[in-house]
ZAMARGU-4260 file (C-alpha; in steps of 0.2 Angstrom, whole numbers, plus 5000, padded with zeros to 4 digits):
<rodrens>
0) 5400/5114/5225 | 5412/5111/5239 | 5410/5092/5240 | 5414/5090/5222 | 5431/5099/5223
5) 5425/5112/5210 | 5437/5126/5206 | 5428/5135/5193 | 5409/5137/5188 | 5403/5139/5170
10) 5387/5149/5169 | 5380/5144/5152 | 5366/5148/5140 | 5362/5143/5123 | 5358/5156/5109
15) 5347/5156/5094 | 5361/5149/5083 | 5362/5134/5095 | 5379/5140/5101 | 5384/5138/5119
20) 5389/5155/5127 | 5397/5155/5144 | 5405/5165/5158 | 5418/5156/5170 | 5419/5162/5188
25) 5432/5156/5201 | 5423/5146/5214 | 5428/5159/5227 | 5417/5172/5219 | 5402/5160/5218
30) 5404/5155/5236 | 5406/5173/5242 | 5389/5178/5234 | 5380/5162/5239 | 5386/5164/5257
35) 5378/5181/5257 | 5361/5174/5251 | 5364/5181/5234 | 5367/5175/5216 | 5383/5179/5207
40) 5381/5197/5200 | 5384/5193/5182 | 5376/5203/5167 | 5378/5202/5148 | 5373/5214/5134
45) 5355/5213/5128 | 5362/5210/5111 | 5367/5193/5116 | 5354/5184/5105 | 5358/5195/5090
50) 5377/5190/5088 | 5381/5178/5075 | 5395/5165/5075 | 5407/5177/5067 | 5404/5190/5080
55) 5394/5201/5068 | 5377/5207/5074 | 5360/5206/5065 | 5352/5222/5059 | 5339/5223/5073
60) 5352/5220/5087 | 5349/5231/5102 | 5366/5238/5107 | 5359/5246/5124 | 5354/5237/5140
65) 5360/5222/5149 | 5352/5206/5155 | 5354/5196/5171 | 5362/5179/5170 | 5353/5168/5183
70) 5359/5150/5186 | 5348/5136/5187 | 5357/5127/5201 | 5348/5111/5199 | 5356/5109/5182
75) 5374/5109/5190 | 5385/5095/5184 | 5404/5091/5185 | 5415/5094/5170 | 5433/5088/5168
80) 5441/5099/5155 | 5458/5090/5157 | 5452/5073/5161 | 5445/5064/5177 | 5457/5063/5192
85) 5468/5047/5194 | 5477/5040/5209 | 5493/5048/5202 | 5485/5064/5198 | 5473/5070/5212
90) 5474/5088/5207 | 5464/5087/5192 | 5453/5103/5189 | 5435/5101/5190 | 5422/5113/5183
95) 5404/5115/5188 | 5393/5118/5173 | 5376/5125/5176 | 5363/5131/5163 | 5356/5148/5166
100) 5341/5159/5162 | 5343/5177/5155 | 5331/5189/5164 | 5327/5207/5163 | 5330/5208/5182
105) 5328/5196/5197 | 5309/5196/5196 | 5306/5198/5177 | 5309/5184/5164 | 5316/5189/5147
110) 5302/5184/5135 | 5315/5179/5121 | 5326/5168/5132 | 5325/5151/5125 | 5326/5141/5141
115) 5313/5152/5149 | 5302/5150/5134 | 5303/5131/5135 | 5299/5131/5153 | 5284/5142/5150
120) 5277/5131/5136 | 5279/5115/5147 | 5270/5124/5161 | 5256/5128/5149 | 5255/5110/5143
125) 5253/5104/5161 | 5241/5117/5167 | 5229/5117/5152 | 5230/5099/5146 | 5235/5090/5162
130) 5250/5081/5154 | 5269/5082/5156 | 5283/5078/5143 | 5298/5067/5145 | 5312/5068/5132
135) 5326/5055/5128 | 5339/5061/5116 | 5350/5051/5104 | 5367/5059/5100 | 5374/5054/5084
140) 5392/5060/5082 | 5407/5057/5070 | 5424/5057/5077 | 5438/5063/5065 | 5456/5061/5068
145) 5465/5078/5069 | 5482/5086/5071 | 5483/5096/5087 | 5498/5106/5079 | 5489/5112/5064
150) 5471/5111/5070 | 5466/5101/5054 | 5456/5085/5053 | 5461/5071/5042 | 5454/5072/5024
155) 5458/5054/5021 | 5445/5046/5033 | 5448/5029/5024 | 5466/5029/5030 | 5460/5024/5047
160) 5459/5006/5040 | 5445/4995/5037 | 5427/4998/5042 | 5428/4984/5054 | 5443/4992/5062
165) 5435/5008/5065 | 5418/5001/5071 | 5424/4986/5082 | 5423/4989/5101 | 5440/4981/5102
170) 5448/4995/5091 | 5459/5009/5097 | 5443/5021/5098 | 5435/5010/5111 | 5444/5018/5125
175) 5438/5035/5120 | 5420/5029/5119 | 5422/5021/5136 | 5429/5036/5144 | 5414/5047/5137
180) 5402/5034/5144 | 5410/5035/5161 | 5410/5054/5162 | 5392/5055/5156 | 5386/5043/5170
185) 5397/5051/5183 | 5389/5068/5179 | 5372/5060/5182 | 5367/5057/5164 | 5360/5040/5161
190) 5365/5030/5145 | 5354/5016/5139 | 5365/5010/5125 | 5380/5016/5114 | 5384/5008/5098
195) 5393/5011/5081 | 5383/5019/5068 | 5383/5018/5049 | 5398/5028/5043 | 5417/5029/5047
200) 5420/5035/5065 | 5401/5037/5068 | 5394/5032/5085 | 5378/5035/5094 | 5374/5038/5113
205) 5356/5035/5118 | 5351/5045/5134 | 5338/5040/5146 | 5322/5050/5146 | 5318/5063/5160
210) 5308/5078/5161 | 5309/5089/5146 | 5319/5104/5153 | 5331/5093/5162 | 5333/5082/5147
215) 5338/5098/5136 | 5350/5103/5150 | 5358/5086/5150 | 5359/5085/5131 | 5370/5101/5130
220) 5381/5094/5145 | 5383/5077/5136 | 5389/5086/5120 | 5402/5095/5130 | 5408/5079/5138
225) 5409/5071/5121 | 5419/5085/5113 | 5431/5087/5127 | 5435/5068/5129 | 5436/5066/5110
230) 5449/5080/5109 | 5459/5072/5123 | 5460/5056/5113 | 5465/5065/5097 | 5448/5066/5088
235) 5437/5080/5083 | 5419/5077/5087 | 5407/5084/5075 | 5388/5084/5074 | 5388/5091/5057
240) 5374/5083/5047 | 5385/5078/5032 | 5404/5078/5037 | 5409/5065/5024 | 5403/5068/5006
245) 5401/5050/5001 | 5395/5043/5017 | 5379/5042/5027 | 5375/5058/5036 | 5372/5062/5055
250) 5355/5064/5062 | 5348/5070/5079 | 5333/5060/5086 | 5322/5062/5101 | 5309/5051/5110
255) 5294/5060/5116 | 5283/5053/5130 | 5267/5061/5136 | 5261/5056/5153 | 5247/5061/5164
260) 5249/5074/5178 | 5232/5074/5186 | 5227/5089/5196 | 5210/5092/5205 | 5203/5095/5188
265) 5210/5079/5180 | 5208/5067/5195 | 5197/5054/5186 | 5196/5035/5185 | 5211/5026/5178
270) 5203/5020/5162 | 5195/5037/5159 | 5212/5045/5162 | 5221/5034/5150 | 5208/5038/5136
275) 5210/5057/5140 | 5229/5056/5138 | 5227/5045/5122 | 5216/5059/5115 | 5229/5072/5119
280) 5242/5061/5111 | 5232/5061/5095 | 5231/5080/5095 | 5249/5081/5098 | 5253/5070/5083
285) 5241/5078/5072 | 5248/5095/5076 | 5266/5089/5073 | 5261/5082/5056 | 5251/5098/5051
290) 5266/5109/5054 | 5280/5096/5050 | 5285/5105/5034 | 5287/5122/5044 | 5298/5112/5056
295) 5311/5110/5042 | 5317/5128/5045 | 5322/5123/5063 | 5327/5104/5060 | 5336/5107/5044
300) 5344/5124/5046 | 5359/5122/5034 | 5362/5117/5016 | 5372/5102/5023 | 5356/5096/5032
305) 5348/5094/5015 | 5363/5085/5008 | 5360/5071/5021 | 5343/5069/5014 | 5347/5070/4995
310) 5360/5056/4994 | 5352/5041/4985 | 5355/5024/4994 | 5366/5032/5008 | 5351/5039/5018
315) 5338/5026/5015 | 5330/5030/5032 | 5330/5049/5031 | 5311/5051/5034 | 5307/5062/5019
320) 5288/5060/5020 | 5275/5069/5030 | 5267/5054/5039 | 5268/5044/5055 | 5271/5025/5057
325) 5277/5012/5069 | 5291/5001/5062 | 5294/5011/5046 | 5310/5020/5047 | 5304/5031/5032
330) 5292/5039/5044 | 5298/5055/5052 | 5286/5052/5067 | 5286/5035/5074 | 5274/5029/5087
335) 5282/5016/5100 | 5267/5012/5111 | 5252/5020/5119
</rodrens>
């Protein structure tokens, strides 16, 4: 915390509507607690997962009780809300962003906390099947020009000029993309490749694969960096699945990698271990396909999500079939290699 010149710490968590919630503490308050061997004393209402985007609560919301916000310090990463420091401006404010678990108390996990739930499922996968999971996310994003005075994005996206102008790496948008890439790498997020995508102002960042929980933490941090930097360059970054009516929509893809984590129970010969993991992979794929239609409720949560699938010709690789494949982009589940 001290070595990175961090002035504020963002304690963050993600709720059930995929919204990042946070509390910001001055670094002095965080250090004061840590120097005493304690965590920052921060609690939030137990209704935190029952509040919608418009601040209304669901009918089953519990208005009583509080939950402890417990930082996962291994997820701490720098964030530059006003841009990275330069030689001329060395006083740039640096925030430390850290993902948190919400707990009943210091000893008891809150069973409905999404991050804690993911961790428990990963532990079950490792303990019962002897395999671990790596994830590598692809972030597709559309950058829309917007007026900072009115807060409105441009309705005439074609006024940007030709498709070549908005997609060429020598265009005006390239500096924004380069700055996003630099900040991602300086915050410890590996980028394998970045490139223009199919529609106006649409780009993709392919992140390196890491352990599943770490990968999800990095995904949300990367999204914050993209949003902040885009804003600084006069763009509004959106992950909306269909931001432009007559253009290709935006997807969200992830690479899964199952690999062996042998314990005393699974310490077998290499070839036998390979076959065992392949068998688990087969069960994994079979389970995904069996429940693929049910996943629609999570993967396509809005009407606009279906608009991305429905447009004829524009979304020729939108994966509408329940199947798996290898090189077929119509397959929602594609196997890369054993």
